[in-house]
ROKOL-765014 format. One record per residue (C-alpha): x, y, z. Coordinates in steps of 0.05 Angstrom, whole numbers, padded with zeros to 5 digits, always signed. Layout:
BEGIN
XYZ
...
***
This chain:
BEGIN
+00000+00000+00000
+00027+00069-00018
+00015+00098+00051
+00053+00045+00091
+00108+00074+00136
+00179+00062+00112
+00224+00074+00172
+00229+00072+00248
+00252+00125+00297
+00300+00123+00355
+00295+00165+00418
+00331+00231+00402
+00381+00267+00447
+00354+00316+00498
+00385+00377+00464
+00325+00412+00432
+00291+00477+00452
+00218+00495+00447
+00191+00559+00416
+00203+00602+00356
+00253+00657+00340
+00230+00688+00275
+00171+00688+00227
+00171+00706+00154
+00109+00730+00118
+00101+00717+00043
+00045+00749+00003
+00000+00696-00028
+00023+00659-00090
+00000+00591-00115
+00047+00535-00092
+00098+00578-00055
+00145+00518-00047
+00162+00454-00084
+00151+00400-00032
+00181+00329-00037
+00169+00280+00019
+00154+00335+00070
+00214+00378+00051
+00208+00445+00016
+00262+00437-00036
+00252+00503-00075
+00217+00570-00069
+00169+00594-00123
+00206+00644-00169
+00144+00689-00168
+00160+00707-00095
+00201+00770-00097
+00198+00795-00025
+00194+00764+00044
+00180+00802+00109
+00218+00781+00171
+00193+00791+00242
+00241+00777+00299
+00210+00746+00361
+00229+00750+00434
+00201+00721+00498
+00163+00658+00511
+00095+00673+00480
+00108+00649+00409
+00092+00579+00385
+00072+00535+00327
+00026+00476+00340
+00000+00425+00290
-00056+00375+00299
-00065+00324+00243
-00130+00285+00247
-00148+00227+00201
-00219+00200+00193
-00225+00131+00162
-00301+00139+00154
-00294+00203+00113
-00227+00181+00082
-00195+00249+00100
-00135+00276+00136
-00132+00348+00159
-00074+00383+00194
-00094+00446+00232
-00034+00492+00239
-00038+00544+00295
+00013+00600+00302
+00012+00642+00365
+00053+00706+00367
+00062+00760+00420
+00093+00822+00388
+00111+00878+00436
+00088+00951+00431
+00029+00978+00392
+00043+01029+00336
+00004+01062+00280
+00053+01032+00228
+00043+00962+00255
-00033+00972+00258
-00031+00983+00182
+00012+00921+00169
-00031+00877+00214
-00094+00900+00179
-00062+00878+00113
-00041+00813+00145
-00112+00798+00167
-00141+00818+00099
-00092+00775+00059
-00076+00701+00049
-00003+00699+00070
+00041+00638+00073
+00084+00639+00136
+00151+00608+00150
+00167+00597+00223
+00238+00589+00247
+00240+00548+00311
+00295+00551+00364
+00327+00489+00335
+00340+00524+00269
+00285+00489+00229
+00241+00530+00182
+00168+00506+00178
+00123+00530+00121
+00050+00538+00141
-00011+00557+00101
+00020+00534+00036
-00045+00518+00000
-00094+00573+00020
-00055+00619+00066
-00061+00632+00140
-00121+00667+00171
-00102+00715+00227
-00137+00741+00289
-00103+00805+00311
-00115+00827+00383
-00078+00889+00406
-00076+00900+00481
-00050+00958+00522
-00048+00919+00587
-00073+00948+00653
-00014+00952+00701
+00049+00988+00678
+00087+00922+00674
+00033+00886+00633
+00043+00864+00561
+00031+00921+00511
+00028+00896+00439
-00005+00849+00390
-00028+00779+00403
-00034+00745+00335
-00065+00677+00324
-00058+00648+00254
-00093+00584+00232
-00088+00543+00169
-00115+00476+00148
-00071+00431+00104
-00071+00359+00083
-00002+00344+00112
+00046+00367+00166
+00082+00433+00150
+00140+00421+00103
+00209+00437+00131
+00253+00480+00086
+00318+00450+00059
+00382+00489+00070
+00382+00514-00002
+00309+00537+00006
+00326+00573+00071
+00383+00609+00034
+00335+00629-00022
+00283+00653+00028
+00332+00696+00067
+00357+00727+00002
+00287+00755-00008
+00285+00793+00058
+00299+00866+00042
+00365+00892+00069
+00359+00941+00127
+00285+00924+00131
+00254+00946+00196
+00230+00888+00237
+00176+00889+00289
***
């Protein structure tokens, strides 16, 4: 059968870190990556700009939940990106309006150096929730929650694809 597993897995070393360190937003294009066996091996040449957001703190995560249903004959992977971006500004308000209106593909760099591509078929839908906080030491900024539904786990970018992605980030681009 074509969907039989083909390898086992050993217990890995205890040297990984949870969380994310950067996200990259790509305006919607059809098939933003060439994907082979769960690896994004190339970036679509129609992509001419990528927007990098540096992350800090512990409030940023990517979670995936793949559910198969033998009765329906379907498999759906729900990808959920949670971001906490400090400090509200009028410039960021404009960008986050555009983010919510669009159909971006997002690449998430985790703290282990892997780049995960989410929303590759129909983009990511975002909820944007700015908060000023109440006490002076409370969080002031944007809580973003992005969700996408795909048929497989998020592809991980190959080293060559990471290099191509980073080459599309404008030099001296302000990051949030």
